[in-house]
C-alpha positions in Angstrom: -14.9 -13.4 -32.9 -14.0 -17.0 -32.2 -11.9 -17.9 -29.3 -8.6 -18.9 -30.9 -5.8 -20.5 -28.8 -2.2 -21.4 -29.6 0.7 -22.2 -27.3 4.2 -20.3 -27.2 7.3 -21.6 -25.5 10.0 -19.2 -24.7 12.7 -19.1 -22.0 11.1 -22.0 -20.0 7.8 -20.0 -20.0 4.5 -21.5 -21.9 2.1 -19.1 -23.0 -1.2 -19.3 -24.6 -2.7 -16.7 -27.0 -6.3 -16.1 -26.0 -9.0 -14.5 -28.5 -11.5 -12.0 -27.8 -14.2 -14.0 -26.0 -11.6 -14.6 -23.0 -11.3 -10.7 -22.5 -14.9 -10.0 -23.1 -15.4 -11.6 -19.5 -12.5 -9.7 -18.3 -13.2 -5.9 -18.7 -13.0 -3.1 -16.4 -14.8 0.2 -16.8 -12.7 2.7 -18.3 -12.4 6.6 -18.2 -13.9 7.1 -14.8 -10.6 8.8 -12.8 -8.9 11.9 -13.4 -5.7 13.2 -11.9 -7.5 14.5 -8.9 -9.3 11.5 -8.1 -6.2 9.4 -8.4 -4.6 11.9 -5.9 -7.6 11.2 -3.7 -7.2 7.4 -4.1 -3.4 7.6 -2.9 -4.2 9.5 0.0 -7.1 7.1 0.9 -4.8 4.1 0.6 -2.6 5.7 3.3 -4.6 8.0 5.6 -5.2 5.7 8.2 -1.7 5.5 8.8 -2.0 9.1 10.4 -4.9 8.0 12.6 -3.1 4.6 14.0 -0.3 2.3 13.8 2.7 5.1 13.4 3.0 5.4 17.2 4.1 1.7 17.7 7.4 3.2 16.3 7.6 5.3 19.5 8.2 2.2 21.7 10.9 0.9 19.1 12.8 4.0 18.6 11.4 6.8 20.8 10.3 10.1 19.2 13.8 10.8 17.8 14.1 7.7 16.2 10.8 7.5 14.8 11.5 11.0 13.4 14.6 10.2 11.8 13.1 6.9 10.3 10.1 8.9 8.9 12.5 11.2 7.3 14.3 8.3 5.7 11.2 6.4 4.5 9.9 9.8 3.2 12.5 10.3 1.0 12.5 6.5 -0.1 8.7 6.9 -1.1 9.2 10.3 -2.7 11.9 9.0 -5.1 10.2 5.7 -5.7 7.1 7.6 -6.7 8.9 9.7 -9.2 9.8 6.4 -10.6 6.6 4.9 -10.6 4.9 8.1 -12.1 7.5 7.5 -15.1 6.5 3.7 -15.3 2.9 4.2 -15.0 2.6 6.9 -17.7 4.8 4.5 -19.9 3.2 1.0 -18.9 -0.5 1.9 -18.3 -2.2 -1.4 -17.3 -3.9 -2.6 -14.2 -0.9 -5.0 -13.5 0.9 -1.9 -11.7 4.2 -3.2 -10.1 3.9 -6.6 -11.6 3.5 -5.0 -14.9 6.7 -3.1 -14.4 8.9 -6.0 -13.0 7.4 -8.3 -15.7 8.8 -6.0 -18.5 12.1 -5.3 -16.8 12.8 -8.8 -15.4 10.6 -11.3 -17.0 7.6 -13.7 -15.7 9.4 -14.8 -12.6 10.0 -11.0 -11.5 6.7 -10.2 -12.6 5.3 -12.8 -10.3 7.5 -12.3 -7.4 6.5 -8.5 -7.3 3.0 -9.3 -7.8 2.9 -11.6 -4.9 4.6 -9.1 -2.6 2.0 -6.5 -3.5 -0.7 -9.0 -2.7 0.7 -9.9 0.6 0.7 -6.1 1.2 -2.5 -5.6 0.0 -4.4 -8.5 1.7 -2.9 -8.0 4.9 -3.0 -4.3 5.4 -6.7 -4.3 5.6 -6.6 -6.7 8.1 -4.4 -4.6 10.3 -6.7 -1.4 9.5 -9.7 -3.5 10.6 -8.0 -3.9 14.2 -7.7 -0.2 14.3 -11.3 0.3 13.2 -12.2 -2.2 16.0 -10.4 0.0 18.6 -12.2 3.1 17.3 -15.5 1.5 17.4 -15.0 0.2 20.9 -14.0 3.8 22.1 -17.3 5.0 20.6 -19.7 2.5 21.2 -18.2 0.2 23.9 -17.7 -3.2 22.0 -15.3 -4.7 19.5 -14.8 -8.2 18.1 -15.0 -10.3 14.9 -18.5 -9.3 14.0 -17.0 -5.6 13.8 -14.4 -6.9 11.3 -17.0 -9.0 9.4 -19.5 -5.9 9.2 -16.8 -3.7 7.4 -15.6 -6.3 5.4 -19.1 -7.1 4.0 -20.1 -3.3 3.5 -17.1 -2.2 1.7 -16.7 -5.2 -0.6 -20.2 -4.7 -1.2 -20.0 -1.3 -2.4 -17.1 -2.3 -4.7 -19.2 -4.9 -6.1 -21.6 -2.0 -6.8 -19.4 -0.4 -9.4 -15.9 1.3 -9.5 -17.3 4.8 -10.5 -19.5 4.9 -7.4 -16.8 3.2 -5.3 -14.1 5.8 -6.0 -16.4 8.9 -5.8 -17.7 7.8 -2.2 -14.0 7.0 -1.3 -13.0 10.5 -2.4 -15.8 12.1 -0.4 -14.9 9.9 3.0 -11.1 10.9 2.6 -12.1 14.6 2.1 -14.0 14.3 5.3 -10.9 12.3 7.0 -8.5 15.0 6.0 -10.5 17.7 7.5 -10.6 15.9 10.9 -6.9 15.7 10.6 -6.8 19.4 10.2 -9.0 19.8 13.2 -6.5 17.3 15.2 -3.6 19.4 14.4 -4.9 22.6 15.3 -6.3 21.1 18.8 -3.2 19.1 19.6 -0.7 22.4 18.7 -2.5 24.3 21.4 -1.3 21.7 23.8 2.2 21.5 22.4 4.9 20.9 25.0 8.5 20.2 23.5 9.3 18.5 26.6 6.6 15.7 26.0 8.5 14.6 22.6 11.3 13.1 24.8 9.6 11.7 27.8 10.3 8.0 27.1 12.9 6.6 29.9 16.2 6.1 28.6 17.6 2.6 28.3 21.3 3.1 29.4 22.4 -0.3 28.1 21.7 0.7 24.5 24.3 2.0 22.1 23.9 5.9 21.6 21.0 6.2 23.9 19.9 9.6 25.1 16.7 11.4 25.6 16.4 11.8 22.0 17.1 8.3 21.2 15.9 6.5 24.4 16.6 3.0 22.6 19.9 4.0 20.9 20.8 4.2 17.4 19.4 0.8 16.8 15.9 2.3 17.6 16.1 4.1 14.3 16.3 0.9 12.4 13.4 -0.8 14.6 11.2 2.1 14.0 11.5 2.1 10.0 8.7 -0.4 9.5 6.2 1.9 11.5 7.5 5.1 9.7 6.4 3.3 6.5 2.9 3.1 7.8 2.7 6.9 7.4 3.0 6.1 3.4 2.3 2.5 2.9 0.1 1.7 0.0 0.5 4.9 -2.0 2.2 3.0 -4.8 -1.0 1.5 -5.5 -2.3 4.4 -7.7 -0.9 2.8 -10.8 -3.3 -0.2 -10.5 -6.2 2.3 -11.6 -4.4 2.9 -14.8 -7.1 1.1 -17.2 -10.0 3.0 -15.4 -8.1 6.2 -15.8 -9.1 9.0 -18.5 -5.5 9.7 -19.6 -3.0 7.6 -17.7 0.2 9.2 -19.6 -0.9 12.7 -18.1 -3.1 11.8 -14.8 -1.0 9.2 -13.4 2.1 11.3 -12.7 -0.1 14.2 -11.4 -2.2 11.7 -9.1 0.5 9.9 -7.5 3.0 12.7 -6.8 0.2 15.0 -5.6 -0.7 12.3 -3.4 2.7 11.8 -2.0 3.5 15.2 -1.2 0.1 15.7 0.9 1.1 12.6 2.6 4.4 13.9 3.6 2.7 17.0 5.0 0.3 15.2 7.1 3.1 12.6 8.5 5.2 15.8 9.6 2.3 17.5 11.4 1.1 14.4 13.0 4.4 13.2 14.2 5.0 16.5 15.8 1.7 17.4 17.3 0.5 14.1 18.7 3.3 13.3 20.9 4.1 16.9 21.8 0.5 17.1 23.2 0.4 14.0 25.1 3.6 12.4 25.6 5.6 10.0 23.4 5.6 7.3 26.3 1.8 7.8 26.7 1.1 7.1 23.1 3.5 4.4 22.2 1.1 1.5 22.6 -2.3 3.2 21.8 -4.7 1.8 19.2 -6.4 5.1 19.1 -3.7 7.6 19.4 -5.1 10.8 18.1 -8.1 10.5 20.3 -5.8 9.5 23.3 -3.5 12.4 22.5 -6.4 15.0 23.1 -7.6 13.1 26.1 -4.5 12.6 27.8 -3.5 14.3 31.2 -0.9 16.3 29.5 -3.5 17.5 26.9 -7.1 18.2 27.8 -7.3 15.6 30.4 -10.6 14.0 29.8 -13.1 13.4 26.6 -14.0 16.5 25.2 -16.2 17.8 22.1 -12.9 17.5 19.6 -11.6 14.2 20.8 -15.2 13.0 20.2 -15.2 14.5 16.7 -11.9 13.1 16.1 -13.0 9.9 17.0 -16.0 9.7 15.1 -14.3 11.1 11.9 -11.1 9.5 12.5 -13.1 6.2 12.0 -13.8 7.5 8.5 -10.0 7.9 8.0 -9.5 4.4 8.8 -12.3 3.2 6.5 -10.8 5.5 3.6 -7.9 3.3 3.6 -9.6 0.0 4.2 -12.2 0.8 1.5 -9.3 1.8 -1.0 -7.0 -0.7 -0.4 -9.8 -3.4 -1.2 -10.0 -1.8 -4.5 -6.0 -2.3 -4.9 -6.1 -5.9 -4.0 -8.9 -6.6 -6.3 -7.1 -4.8 -9.3 -3.8 -6.6 -8.5 -5.6 -9.9 -8.2 -7.6 -9.2 -11.2 -4.3 -8.4 -13.6 -2.4 -11.4 -12.4 -5.3 -13.7 -12.9 -6.0 -12.3 -16.3 -2.5 -13.0 -17.4 -2.7 -16.4 -15.9 -0.3 -16.2 -13.0 -3.3 -16.8 -10.7 -6.1 -19.0 -11.2 -8.1 -17.2 -14.3 -11.5 -17.7 -12.8 -10.5 -14.8 -10.3 -10.3 -12.2 -13.1 -13.9 -12.6 -14.6 -15.7 -9.6 -14.4 -19.7 -9.0 -13.9 -22.2 -7.1 -15.7 -20.8 -3.9 -14.0 -17.3 -4.6 -15.1 -16.3 -5.5 -11.4 -14.1 -8.4 -10.8 -16.3 -9.9 -8.1 -13.8 -13.0 -6.9 -10.9 -10.8 -7.0 -12.6 -8.7 -4.3 -14.2 -11.4 -2.3 -11.4 -14.1 -2.0 -8.5 -11.9 -0.7 -11.2 -10.2 1.5 -11.9 -13.7 3.2 -8.1 -14.2 3.7 -7.9 -10.7 5.2 -10.9 -11.3 7.5 -9.4 -14.3 8.9 -6.1 -12.6 9.6 -8.1 -9.6 11.3 -9.7 -12.1 13.8 -6.0 -12.9 15.0 -6.5 -9.2 16.5 -2.6 -8.6 16.0 -2.6 -5.2 14.6 1.2 -4.6 15.2 2.4 -7.8 13.7 0.0 -7.4 10.7 1.6 -4.3 10.1 4.9 -5.7 10.0 3.8 -8.4 7.6 2.2 -5.9 5.2 5.4 -3.8 5.4 7.6 -6.8 4.7 5.5 -7.6 1.6 5.5 -3.9 0.6 9.3 -3.4 0.8 9.7 -6.6 -1.5 7.7 -4.8 -3.9 9.7 -1.6 -3.6 13.0 -3.2 -4.2 11.6 -4.8 -7.3 9.9 -1.9 -8.7 12.5 0.7 -8.2 15.0 -1.9 -9.6 12.2 -2.4 -12.5 12.9 1.3 -13.3 16.6 1.2 -13.4 16.6 -1.8 -15.7 14.0 -0.4 -18.2 16.1 2.7 -18.5 19.4 0.7 -19.4 17.4 -2.1 -21.3 14.7 0.1 -23.2 16.2 3.7 -23.5 14.2 4.5 -26.4 10.8 3.6 -24.9 8.4 6.3 -25.2 8.3 8.0 -21.7 5.4 10.7 -21.3 6.9 11.6 -17.9 10.6 11.1 -16.9 11.8 10.9 -13.3 13.9 13.7 -12.1 17.3 12.6 -11.7 16.8 9.3 -13.5 18.2 6.0 -12.2 20.2 7.9 -9.6 16.8 8.8 -7.9 15.5 5.4 -8.0 18.9 3.9 -7.1 18.5 5.8 -3.9 15.2 4.5 -3.1 16.4 1.2 -4.1 18.9 1.1 -1.2 16.7 2.5 1.2 14.0 0.0 0.3 16.6 -2.9 1.0 17.3 -1.4 4.2 13.7 -1.3 5.1 13.3 -4.9 3.9 16.0 -6.1 6.3 14.7 -3.9 9.2 11.1 -5.5 8.8 12.1 -8.9 9.9 14.6 -8.1 12.2 11.8 -6.3 14.5 10.0 -9.6 14.6 11.3 -13.0 13.1 7.6 -14.2 13.0 7.2 -11.9 9.9 9.8 -13.7 8.0 8.4 -17.0 8.7 4.7 -15.9 7.8 5.8 -14.3 4.4 8.3 -17.3 3.7 5.4 -19.7 3.9 3.0 -17.7 1.7 5.9 -17.2 -0.8 6.7 -20.9 -0.7 3.2 -21.7 -1.6 2.8 -19.0 -4.2 6.3 -20.0 -5.9 5.6 -23.8 -5.9 2.1 -22.9 -7.9 3.7 -20.7 -10.4 6.9 -23.0 -11.0 4.9 -26.2 -11.3 1.8 -25.0 -12.9 0.9 -21.1 -13.8 4.0 -20.4 -15.7 3.2 -23.0 -18.4 -0.5 -21.3 -18.6 0.6 -17.7 -18.9 -1.8 -15.6 -21.2 0.4 -14.0 -23.9 -2.3 -11.7 -25.1 -2.9 -10.0 -21.8 -2.0 -6.3 -21.7 1.0 -7.0 -19.3 2.4 -9.8 -21.6 1.6 -8.5 -25.1 5.0 -6.6 -25.7 6.8 -10.1 -25.3 4.6 -11.4 -27.9 5.4 -8.6 -30.2 9.2 -9.0 -29.7 8.9 -12.7 -30.2 7.1 -12.2 -33.7 9.6 -9.5 -34.6 12.5 -11.7 -33.9 11.1 -14.4 -36.2 11.0 -11.8 -38.9 14.5 -10.9 -38.9 
């Protein structure tokens, strides 16, 4: 079939109708993931957050502040995930959050959401690379840019090998990391002392300060971005929609199963790690689980279990690093295929893998990793994520009102009330992110300014109307012409 092209103008957006030849060069491998593999992917995205990063919240809010922040964020994520389960079973394309917002709020809404997700997924692996470096250093005694480069090259290379192989390997690595978390929980629980939880010195000048909230009530707010690190990126499961066997059934099971698993691990780690070593001891650690077992309050020195956790904990970090590379490549692919980003980024190779969508964001992430600012990178990733959370929960609410008759294989318990609560909590988390460190706002604003300029001046005039995330608009436009 020849590659035909015609232009459409609607609401200030210019779209182009591309033919079969365009999409033949942009095909993913379908039918490779069932719900169990999707749940594993969801856990893999996030599991590094159990091994490192969350503990910086102890230095912002104390154990009490971080605990309250984690409960609040667990509610936000669970309620958002219920909404995403509905959206992903209804709009089953690789675009994920961009596709949901595109349908609900038009091209500008789609682009803003997609850009936020890309900021999250390009920066999160850079933060994780810093933690991988810390684990490598504790194992073999060296760390540096070459460690980051090694892991980026190896795991982008595995993704280039093929999605089926990558997802299965990811699942195995995640299963081993989950086992390691189980071993850690048992070992740390044997040294648990409730007095260790609230051992951070109290800041008497902070309003509402106490042993439970050593930095006062404001500490809860400041701890929110680090509480998010326990769950960050689980929302990426819908990005595998076009590579899933039965998205309508498998997506809800996969993402909800992943979320429930992550809540259990967050609760266990938050209690037993500070309870064994002391919150004050762990608040600045780059390798908190290993140091929790080797702390004077726990086992006092390096031991067999801490060595095992160090070795296998590295696999936990790798699982998230590995899987989020997958996520950023699929979001880049979807935005590029639809013309929001340069179209060359969505071209797939003979293995149906989007090579440039894997490599280009990987280069950006590597450069950010070399800065070696893990805590700052967490905040930037979280800031991008929370923008997307606001947009995705809002999309669920708008589509329930705008398209009540839309076929929904899965329906969110509580409907818009559930996602409305998630929306309010997402706004709170968004504000908290840049109040902790204003550099986050500056960095994100610069990225957004560049992206929005590109979209406003160029790509909104070259959107591909026949892309899966855009076709509904083409159908509605044709139907309106017939009326």
